[in-house]
FILO-520232 format. One line per 3 residues: number of its first residue (from 1); for each residue x, y, z of N, C-alpha, C, O, CB. Coordinates in Angstrom, 2 decimals, always signed. Glycine has a CB too. Layout:
BEGIN
NUM	X,Y,Z,X,Y,Z,X,Y,Z,X,Y,Z,X,Y,Z; ... .
END
This chain:
BEGIN
1	-126.66,+115.17,-32.52,-127.38,+113.94,-32.81,-126.60,+112.78,-32.23,-125.38,+112.69,-32.39,-127.61,+113.77,-34.33; -127.29,+111.90,-31.56,-126.67,+110.77,-30.87,-127.08,+109.45,-31.56,-126.24,+108.76,-32.14,-127.08,+110.75,-29.37; -128.36,+109.11,-31.48,-128.90,+107.94,-32.15,-130.40,+108.11,-32.29,-131.00,+108.97,-31.64,-128.55,+106.63,-31.39 .
4	-131.01,+107.28,-33.13,-132.46,+107.34,-33.24,-133.00,+105.99,-33.67,-132.27,+105.14,-34.19,-132.89,+108.43,-34.24; -134.29,+105.80,-33.45,-134.99,+104.59,-33.83,-135.78,+104.88,-35.09,-136.49,+105.88,-35.17,-135.92,+104.10,-32.68; -135.66,+103.99,-36.08,-136.32,+104.20,-37.36,-136.70,+102.85,-37.94,-136.36,+101.80,-37.38,-135.40,+104.99,-38.34 .
7	-137.41,+102.86,-39.05,-137.78,+101.63,-39.73,-137.21,+101.63,-41.14,-137.37,+102.59,-41.89,-139.32,+101.47,-39.77; -136.54,+100.54,-41.48,-135.98,+100.37,-42.82,-137.15,+100.21,-43.79,-137.98,+99.31,-43.64,-135.01,+99.14,-42.88; -137.19,+101.05,-44.78,-138.31,+101.03,-45.73,-138.29,+99.80,-46.64,-139.35,+99.30,-47.02,-138.28,+102.29,-46.59 .
10	-137.12,+99.30,-46.98,-137.04,+98.14,-47.86,-137.35,+96.83,-47.12,-138.09,+95.99,-47.62,-135.65,+98.05,-48.48; -136.78,+96.69,-45.92,-136.94,+95.45,-45.16,-138.11,+95.50,-44.18,-138.54,+94.46,-43.66,-135.67,+95.15,-44.40; -138.63,+96.69,-43.93,-139.70,+96.90,-42.92,-139.28,+96.42,-41.54,-140.10,+95.89,-40.78,-140.98,+96.18,-43.35 .
13	-138.01,+96.61,-41.21,-137.50,+96.24,-39.89,-137.05,+97.48,-39.13,-136.45,+98.38,-39.72,-136.33,+95.24,-40.02; -137.34,+97.54,-37.84,-136.87,+98.67,-37.04,-135.36,+98.55,-36.77,-134.81,+97.46,-36.72,-137.65,+98.75,-35.70; -134.74,+99.70,-36.59,-133.32,+99.70,-36.26,-132.97,+100.93,-35.44,-133.66,+101.94,-35.48,-132.46,+99.65,-37.54 .
16	-131.88,+100.81,-34.69,-131.27,+101.94,-34.00,-130.10,+102.40,-34.86,-129.26,+101.58,-35.26,-130.80,+101.55,-32.54; -130.04,+103.67,-35.15,-128.93,+104.21,-35.91,-128.06,+105.03,-34.96,-128.54,+105.91,-34.25,-129.43,+105.08,-37.10; -126.77,+104.72,-34.95,-125.81,+105.46,-34.14,-125.04,+106.39,-35.07,-124.36,+105.94,-35.99,-124.84,+104.49,-33.37 .
19	-125.15,+107.68,-34.83,-124.57,+108.68,-35.72,-123.06,+108.52,-35.83,-122.52,+108.56,-36.94,-124.91,+110.08,-35.24; -122.38,+108.34,-34.73,-120.92,+108.15,-34.75,-120.58,+106.67,-34.62,-119.72,+106.29,-33.84,-120.24,+108.96,-33.61; -121.26,+105.86,-35.39,-121.11,+104.41,-35.31,-119.73,+103.89,-35.68,-119.37,+102.80,-35.26,-122.09,+103.78,-36.18 .
22	-118.96,+104.64,-36.44,-117.61,+104.19,-36.80,-116.73,+103.97,-35.58,-115.77,+103.21,-35.64,-116.95,+105.19,-37.72; -117.05,+104.62,-34.48,-116.27,+104.47,-33.26,-116.73,+103.27,-32.43,-116.07,+102.90,-31.45,-116.37,+105.73,-32.43; -117.85,+102.66,-32.82,-118.39,+101.53,-32.09,-118.05,+100.23,-32.80,-118.11,+100.15,-34.03,-119.92,+101.66,-31.92 .
25	-117.68,+99.23,-32.02,-117.30,+97.93,-32.60,-118.14,+96.85,-31.94,-117.92,+96.50,-30.78,-115.78,+97.65,-32.42; -119.08,+96.33,-32.68,-119.93,+95.24,-32.22,-120.33,+94.43,-33.44,-120.62,+95.01,-34.49,-121.20,+95.79,-31.44; -120.34,+93.10,-33.34,-120.62,+92.27,-34.52,-122.02,+92.46,-35.11,-122.24,+92.15,-36.28,-120.45,+90.82,-34.17 .
28	-122.97,+92.97,-34.34,-124.34,+93.15,-34.84,-124.56,+94.52,-35.48,-125.62,+94.77,-36.05,-125.32,+92.96,-33.71; -123.58,+95.40,-35.41,-123.70,+96.71,-36.05,-123.37,+96.59,-37.53,-122.41,+95.92,-37.91,-122.77,+97.74,-35.38; -124.18,+97.24,-38.36,-123.99,+97.22,-39.81,-123.66,+98.62,-40.31,-124.33,+99.59,-39.95,-125.24,+96.66,-40.52 .
31	-122.63,+98.71,-41.13,-122.24,+100.00,-41.67,-123.02,+100.34,-42.93,-123.42,+101.49,-43.11,-120.76,+100.02,-41.96; -123.23,+99.39,-43.79,-123.92,+99.65,-45.06,-123.13,+100.63,-45.90,-121.90,+100.54,-45.98,-125.32,+100.20,-44.81; -123.82,+101.57,-46.54,-123.16,+102.55,-47.40,-122.90,+103.87,-46.70,-122.39,+104.82,-47.31,-123.99,+102.79,-48.64 .
34	-123.24,+103.95,-45.43,-123.05,+105.20,-44.69,-121.57,+105.41,-44.35,-120.84,+104.45,-44.12,-123.90,+105.20,-43.40; -121.15,+106.65,-44.32,-119.74,+106.94,-44.07,-119.37,+106.92,-42.59,-118.27,+106.50,-42.25,-119.38,+108.27,-44.66; -120.25,+107.36,-41.71,-119.89,+107.39,-40.30,-120.92,+106.76,-39.38,-120.68,+106.64,-38.18,-119.66,+108.80,-39.88 .
37	-122.04,+106.36,-39.91,-123.12,+105.82,-39.09,-123.18,+104.30,-39.20,-122.78,+103.72,-40.21,-124.46,+106.43,-39.51; -123.69,+103.66,-38.14,-123.94,+102.22,-38.15,-125.32,+101.97,-37.57,-125.84,+102.75,-36.77,-122.84,+101.46,-37.34; -125.91,+100.86,-38.00,-127.25,+100.52,-37.54,-127.25,+99.19,-36.80,-126.42,+98.32,-37.03,-128.22,+100.47,-38.71 .
40	-128.22,+99.07,-35.90,-128.46,+97.84,-35.17,-129.90,+97.45,-35.44,-130.83,+98.05,-34.90,-128.18,+98.01,-33.61; -130.10,+96.44,-36.29,-131.43,+96.02,-36.69,-132.05,+95.13,-35.62,-131.38,+94.30,-35.01,-131.38,+95.28,-38.03; -133.35,+95.32,-35.40,-134.08,+94.57,-34.38,-135.16,+93.73,-35.08,-135.87,+94.22,-35.95,-134.72,+95.54,-33.31 .
43	-135.27,+92.48,-34.68,-136.31,+91.61,-35.21,-137.59,+91.86,-34.40,-137.62,+91.56,-33.21,-135.88,+90.10,-35.14; -138.64,+92.39,-35.02,-139.86,+92.72,-34.28,-140.62,+91.50,-33.78,-141.53,+91.63,-32.97,-140.76,+93.55,-35.16; -140.26,+90.31,-34.26,-140.94,+89.08,-33.83,-140.28,+88.44,-32.62,-140.78,+87.46,-32.08,-140.99,+88.09,-34.96 .
46	-139.14,+88.99,-32.20,-138.40,+88.45,-31.05,-138.33,+89.49,-29.94,-138.57,+90.68,-30.16,-136.98,+88.00,-31.47; -138.00,+89.01,-28.75,-137.80,+89.93,-27.63,-136.63,+90.85,-27.94,-135.68,+90.46,-28.62,-137.56,+89.15,-26.30; -136.70,+92.07,-27.44,-135.59,+93.01,-27.63,-134.34,+92.50,-26.92,-134.43,+92.03,-25.78,-135.97,+94.41,-27.11 .
49	-133.19,+92.58,-27.56,-131.94,+92.18,-26.91,-131.47,+93.33,-26.00,-130.56,+94.08,-26.34,-130.83,+91.83,-27.98; -132.10,+93.44,-24.84,-131.88,+94.59,-23.97,-130.43,+94.76,-23.54,-129.94,+95.89,-23.50,-132.73,+94.46,-22.75; -129.75,+93.68,-23.24,-128.35,+93.81,-22.81,-127.48,+94.37,-23.93,-126.60,+95.20,-23.68,-127.81,+92.46,-22.34 .
52	-127.71,+93.93,-25.14,-126.94,+94.43,-26.29,-127.25,+95.90,-26.53,-126.35,+96.70,-26.77,-127.24,+93.61,-27.55; -128.52,+96.25,-26.48,-128.92,+97.65,-26.67,-128.33,+98.53,-25.58,-127.82,+99.61,-25.85,-130.46,+97.79,-26.69; -128.39,+98.06,-24.34,-127.82,+98.80,-23.21,-126.32,+98.98,-23.40,-125.79,+100.07,-23.15,-128.10,+98.07,-21.88 .
55	-125.62,+97.93,-23.83,-124.17,+98.01,-24.05,-123.84,+99.02,-25.14,-122.94,+99.84,-24.98,-123.62,+96.62,-24.43; -124.57,+98.97,-26.25,-124.32,+99.90,-27.36,-124.58,+101.35,-26.94,-123.80,+102.24,-27.27,-125.20,+99.54,-28.57; -125.68,+101.58,-26.24,-125.98,+102.94,-25.79,-124.94,+103.45,-24.80,-124.53,+104.61,-24.85,-127.37,+102.98,-25.14 .
58	-124.50,+102.58,-23.90,-123.48,+102.96,-22.92,-122.15,+103.28,-23.61,-121.50,+104.28,-23.28,-123.27,+101.83,-21.89; -121.76,+102.44,-24.56,-120.51,+102.68,-25.29,-120.58,+103.97,-26.12,-119.61,+104.73,-26.17,-120.19,+101.49,-26.22; -121.71,+104.20,-26.76,-121.87,+105.41,-27.56,-121.84,+106.66,-26.68,-121.21,+107.65,-27.02,-123.17,+105.36,-28.37 .
61	-122.52,+106.61,-25.55,-122.54,+107.75,-24.63,-121.15,+108.03,-24.08,-120.79,+109.19,-23.89,-123.52,+107.49,-23.48; -120.38,+106.98,-23.82,-119.02,+107.15,-23.31,-118.13,+107.92,-24.29,-117.22,+108.63,-23.87,-118.40,+105.79,-23.01; -118.39,+107.77,-25.59,-117.62,+108.52,-26.58,-117.80,+110.03,-26.41,-116.85,+110.79,-26.55,-118.03,+108.11,-28.00 .
64	-119.01,+110.44,-26.09,-119.31,+111.86,-25.90,-118.77,+112.35,-24.55,-118.22,+113.44,-24.46,-120.83,+112.10,-25.99; -118.94,+111.53,-23.52,-118.48,+111.93,-22.18,-116.96,+112.05,-22.13,-116.43,+112.92,-21.43,-118.95,+110.91,-21.14; -116.27,+111.19,-22.86,-114.81,+111.22,-22.84,-114.23,+112.37,-23.66,-113.05,+112.70,-23.51,-114.27,+109.91,-23.34 .
67	-115.05,+112.97,-24.52,-114.57,+114.04,-25.38,-114.05,+113.56,-26.72,-113.61,+114.36,-27.54,-113.52,+114.81,-24.69; -114.08,+112.23,-26.94,-113.61,+111.70,-28.22,-114.46,+112.25,-29.36,-113.97,+112.47,-30.47,-113.64,+110.15,-28.22; -115.73,+112.46,-29.07,-116.63,+113.08,-30.04,-117.04,+114.43,-29.46,-117.58,+114.50,-28.36,-117.90,+112.18,-30.35 .
70	-116.78,+115.46,-30.21,-117.05,+116.82,-29.75,-118.54,+117.14,-29.87,-119.20,+116.73,-30.83,-116.22,+117.82,-30.56; -119.04,+117.86,-28.90,-120.41,+118.38,-28.96,-120.34,+119.90,-29.08,-119.35,+120.53,-28.70,-121.24,+117.95,-27.70; -121.39,+120.44,-29.60,-121.40,+121.91,-29.81,-121.64,+122.64,-28.53,-121.68,+123.87,-28.52,-122.45,+122.31,-30.82 .
END
């Protein structure tokens, strides 16, 4: 599992969840009560922050490519 797009049931806002989010450091990532995952909430009334999303996806993918996060 890498990441997925979902909707917060309480806030009704979409978000990207990064499974190994603890390894990612960005001011817009929220840890909440999860132990290793972080979320990036998106405002559906605004344009997508494509550069931020691209940066987060690139950084997360680099964790797997470098071997820092093991894959099966």
